[in-house]
C-alpha positions in Angstrom: 0.1 15.3 15.5 0.9 18.5 17.2 -2.0 21.0 17.6 -0.4 23.2 15.2 -0.5 20.5 12.2 -3.7 19.9 10.4 -4.5 16.6 9.2 -3.2 15.3 5.9 -4.8 13.8 2.9 -3.2 10.3 1.8 -3.6 7.9 -0.9 -3.2 4.4 0.3 -1.6 2.0 -2.5 -1.7 -1.7 -2.7 2.0 -2.7 -3.5 1.6 -5.9 -5.8 -0.4 -5.2 -8.9 -0.6 -1.7 -8.4 2.9 -0.4 -7.7 4.8 -3.3 -8.7 4.0 -6.4 -11.0 2.4 -9.4 -9.1 4.8 -12.1 -10.0 3.5 -14.4 -7.3 4.9 -13.7 -3.7 7.6 -11.1 -5.0 10.3 -10.7 -2.2 13.8 -10.9 -4.3 15.5 -7.8 -6.0 14.9 -9.5 -9.7 11.0 -9.5 -8.7 10.8 -5.7 -8.3 9.6 -4.5 -11.5 7.5 -1.5 -11.5 4.1 -1.0 -13.1 4.0 1.3 -15.9 3.8 4.6 -14.7 4.0 4.1 -10.9 6.8 6.6 -10.2 5.1 9.2 -12.2 1.7 8.6 -10.2 3.4 8.6 -6.8 5.1 11.9 -7.9 2.2 13.6 -9.1 0.2 12.5 -5.9 3.3 14.0 -3.7 2.7 17.2 -5.7 -0.8 17.6 -5.2 -0.1 17.3 -1.4 -0.9 13.8 -0.6 0.8 11.6 1.8 1.3 8.3 -0.2 1.4 5.1 2.0 1.7 1.4 1.0 -0.8 -1.0 2.6 -0.1 -4.5 1.6 -1.0 -8.3 2.7 2.0 -10.3 2.8 1.1 -13.9 3.4 4.1 -15.0 2.0 5.7 -14.6 5.5 3.1 -16.7 7.1 3.3 -19.3 4.5 6.8 -19.7 4.9 8.2 -18.4 1.6 9.8 -15.7 3.0 11.3 -14.2 6.2 9.7 -10.8 7.9 13.2 -9.3 7.3 13.1 -10.2 3.7 9.6 -8.4 3.3 10.9 -5.4 5.0 14.0 -5.1 2.7 11.9 -5.7 -0.2 9.4 -2.8 0.8 12.6 -0.7 1.8 14.0 -1.5 -1.7 10.7 -0.5 -3.2 10.7 2.8 -1.4 14.5 3.5 -2.4 13.8 2.7 -6.1 10.9 5.2 -6.1 12.5 7.7 -4.5 15.5 7.6 -6.9 12.8 8.7 -9.4 11.6 11.6 -7.1 8.6 9.5 -6.0 8.2 9.6 -2.0 6.5 7.0 0.1 5.5 8.5 3.5 5.1 4.9 5.0 4.9 1.2 4.3 2.4 -1.0 6.4 2.5 -4.8 5.5 0.5 -7.5 7.1 2.2 -11.0 7.3 -0.6 -12.7 9.0 -2.7 -15.4 7.7 -5.3 -17.9 9.0 -3.4 -20.7 7.3 0.2 -19.7 8.6 2.8 -22.5 8.9 4.5 -20.4 12.0 2.4 -19.8 14.8 3.6 -16.6 15.1 1.7 -15.5 12.0 -1.3 -17.4 12.2 -4.4 -15.4 13.1 -8.2 -16.6 12.1 -8.8 -12.6 11.0 -6.1 -10.5 11.8 -7.5 -6.6 11.9 -4.7 -5.4 9.5 -5.4 -8.2 6.8 -7.3 -6.8 4.2 -10.4 -6.5 3.7 -10.3 -5.5 7.5 -9.3 -2.0 7.5 -6.2 -1.8 10.3 -3.4 -0.8 8.1 -5.2 2.2 7.0 -6.5 3.4 10.4 -3.2 2.8 11.9 -1.7 4.8 9.3 -4.2 7.4 9.8 -3.5 7.5 13.5 0.4 7.3 13.3 0.2 10.3 10.4 -2.4 12.6 11.2 -4.3 11.5 8.1 -7.5 13.1 7.1 -9.6 10.3 6.0 -12.4 12.1 4.6 -9.7 13.6 2.0 -8.1 10.3 1.4 -8.6 7.5 -1.2 -7.1 3.9 -2.0 -6.3 2.5 -5.2 -5.8 -1.4 -5.4 -6.1 -4.3 -7.6 -8.5 -6.6 -5.8 -11.9 -6.5 -4.1 -10.5 -7.0 -0.5 -8.6 -3.8 -1.2 -11.9 -1.9 -1.7 -13.4 -3.4 1.0 -10.7 -2.4 3.4 -11.3 1.3 2.2 -15.0 1.0 2.6 -14.4 -0.4 6.3 -12.0 2.6 6.9 -14.5 5.0 5.4 -12.2 6.1 2.4 -13.3 5.7 -1.4 -11.5 3.0 -3.1 -10.7 2.6 -6.7 -9.7 -0.4 -8.7 -6.7 -0.5 -10.8 -6.7 -3.6 -13.1 -3.9 -3.0 -15.6 -2.2 -0.3 -17.6 -0.4 2.9 -16.6 -0.8 3.8 -12.9 0.1 7.6 -13.9 -2.7 7.6 -16.5 -5.2 6.0 -14.1 -4.4 8.4 -11.0 -4.6 11.4 -13.6 -8.1 10.3 -14.9 -9.2 9.6 -11.4 -8.2 13.2 -10.3 -9.8 14.8 -13.3 -6.4 15.8 -15.3 
């Protein structure tokens, strides 16, 4: 961030269960089903000046269910699908590490990026000049909320329904 730029607020969104239907390790194009209101919610957040950042645990890579390249391609497809509906994702951070990984490369007992650890949030803040005091996270699990707490941002639990309605209610209209 250059000295002339001010820190920006961000909304950190979990991927599976918040932006897309969690079908159990989604990684193929046919698995990409947007949660109702997902594109509208991202568009609303963009219009309010938030940088929207996806932070997602992806242990399917560590478990050998799909490759890192497949994970990256799927995330890129999600970003394109949202963009086609006028919804901009500023960055995607994905953690493929897991304590029980089949491949040694992805085995880590407690990787700093794996939620509930705050690594992805803190890295995004550093990479993009994010003001954590004006930022928040929306996730569908307690581990998401714990990662937010550890990063010093508010966390909100999205359980089901329309994401745009949830965001509108959260922001007071």
